[in-house]
N, C-alpha and C positions, 0 to 999 in steps of 0.2 A: 593451486587455487584456480577455480573456474572463472574465466572472464569472458563474458558473452557480448561485450559491447560491439565488437567488429561485425559479427553476424547480425546482431540486433539492429544496428544502424541501417543495414541494407533492407531488412524487413520493414523497418519504419518507413523508409522511402516508398517501398512497394505498397505498403498499407495505405498511405495517403493517396497515392495514385489510384488505386483500385476503389477506394471508398468514395472518391469524388466523381466517378464515372458510373452512370447508371448501368451500363453494359457489363461492368466488372464488379459491381457492388457485392453480389453474392460471393464472388471470389475473395473480396476484401473482408467480408464477415468471416469466412472460413479461415483466412490468415489471422485475423484478430483473435478468434477463438483458439487457434493453435498457439499464438504468442501468449495469450492470457493463461493457457493451461500450464505453461512452463513456469509461471510466476507463483503457482499455488501447489498445494498438496495434490498428488496424483488422484486422490479420492474425489476431487471436485469433478473431474472428467472421467472417473471410473477407469483410469489408465493403469497399465501394468508396468510401464517404464518410469523410473524415477525422474522427476522434474528438477529444474535448477533449485527450486525451493526445497525439495526433498534432499537433494545433495548437501544443502547447507546444514541440515540437521543431522546428517550422517556422522556418527562418532563425535557428536558435539557434547562437551562437558557443560553441565548446568552452570558451573562457575564462570565459564567463558561467556555465556549469554549475558551475565550480569556485570561483567567487567566494564568499567568506565575510567578512563584516564582524564587528565586535565585538558587534553587536546582533542579527545574523541567522544563520539556518542557511543552507545552500546548496541549490541545486536538486538536486544529486547526493545529498546527504544525505536530502532529502525523498523522492526516488524510492526510495532504498534503504529508508528507514523504512516507507513505506506498503506496499512490496512484501514486505518481510520479515514485517511484521505480517499482511498478507493471507495469505501462505504458511503462517504458523504457525496462525492462527485457522481458516482453511478446511481446511488439510491435517490438522492434529491434532485440533482441537476440533469442527469440523463434519463433516469427511469421515472422521475416525478412521483416518487413513492417514499415510504418511510425507510430509514436506515435499519440495518441489522442491529446496530448498537442500541442498547437501552439501559435503563437503570439496573435491571436484573443482571445483564451481562457485566456491567461495571462492578457490581458487588462481587460477582464470581471472580472477576479479574483481580479484585482487591486493590483497586486504584481509586484515586480521588478525582482525577481529571476526566473530562469528557472531550476535550479538544484534541487537535492533532499533535500537540507537543512542541510546536514551533517555538513557542516563547518560554519553554522550560529552562530554568536556571540549572547550573551545575549541581547545586545541592538538591534541588527538586528531582533531578534525574537520578541522583544517587538513591534517594528514597524510593522513587519509582522502580528502579532496578532491583532493590532489595525486596519490595513488597509484592510486585506483580506475580500472579500465578501463571507459570509457563504453560502448563497444560491448557488452561482456559484461554490464554492468548492464541494458542494453536487452534483451539476450537472456534474462537471468534473469527480467525482468518479463514478457516474452512467454511464457515457459514457465509461469510462475505463473498468468498470465491464462488460458491454455488449460486448466491443471489445475483451476482454480477454476470455470471454465465447466462442466466435466464434473461437478464436485461439486454445483453449483447444479441442474443438469439431473436429478440423481439424488435430489434432496430429495423427501420425502413429507410430507403434511400432519401425520402423526404425529411427525415430527421436530421440528416448530416449537417445542414446549414442552419438549423434552428439555434437561436440564441437563448441563453438562460434568462429567466425573468427575475424581476425585483422580489417577487413573492418567494421564489425559490431561495434566493440569497438570504432573505430575511429568515426563512425557515432554518437555514444553517445556523444562524445566530441563536434562534430560539432553541434549537437542538443541542446547542453547546459545542458545535463543531469548531468555532473560533471564539477567541476572547477579544476584549477591547485593547489588549496589548498590541503595540504597533508591529511586533514581530509575528503576530497572529492575524490581525484584522486585514492585513494587506492581501491575504489569500482571496478575500471576496472581490477585490479589484482585479486580481489576476484572472479569476474565473469569470468575472463579468465580461471581460473582453473576448472570451472564447465562445465559439459555437460548439456543437456536439463533436464535430471532427477534431477540433482543437483540444477538447477535453480527453478524447480517446488517445490522441497522440501524447498529450501531457496534461494530466498525470497518470492516466490509466495504464499506459504501457511504459514509456521511457522513464518516468519518475521511479517506478517500482524496480526496474532493472538496475538503475543507478544505485539505489539503496541496497539491493541485494548484493551487488558487487562490493559495496562497503562492508557488508556483513561477512562476506567471504574473506576479505582482507583482514578484518578483526579476528576472525576465527583462525586464520593461518598464523597470525602474530602471537596469539595467546593460548590456543587450545592445548598445546603440548608444554606450555610453560608452567612454572610454579605460580599458583594464584595466591595472592596475599590479601589479608584484611577483608575477607568476605565480599569479593567482587570489585575491589579497588586495586590498582596496580601503581607502583611507584615509578 
């Protein structure tokens, strides 16, 4: 199993230092792009070497993606969760633009939700895992990665301390990114307290690597096991 937390933590520290100093800001953006590239399909950065994300899908059984036990989330839920949050945070709060996600993509994904999945019940997650189109989820993440790459490349040093606006947070609600459920709506308060640097540190970088590590753990646990009941395990 790949575990990148140790190396990632060091990069996180360097990233914060570089981005908060005008003299090292360009270096910080380069590091951010390098870290971001590892979280996505190598196609996002036209790379030739497999990323952490590519390694996750290597020799992955479709059944493994859909597995959900009573105590765990699923790989598909994790990928949806980090992608939707990255799309919301980078699109609306950092880039001040529209998200990649829209009703057309939702229909292709074959899902009912628009939010990040934070408030999803176990039964709702079971349905989500059975119905979501894996290929379209990968396509949505690819589009999001490419969009975020452009947003990162457009950042200026003067953006780093910028706070998010009430209008942007309201747009997330209108966009369907959060629901009124207390397990979902708290995200707005979390993001409200962040400046752009804070959003880059969490959730754009650290949040994603944590969930990818969870995906590797689930894959290791179940990929070579006998899968029962169409994506559920006892």
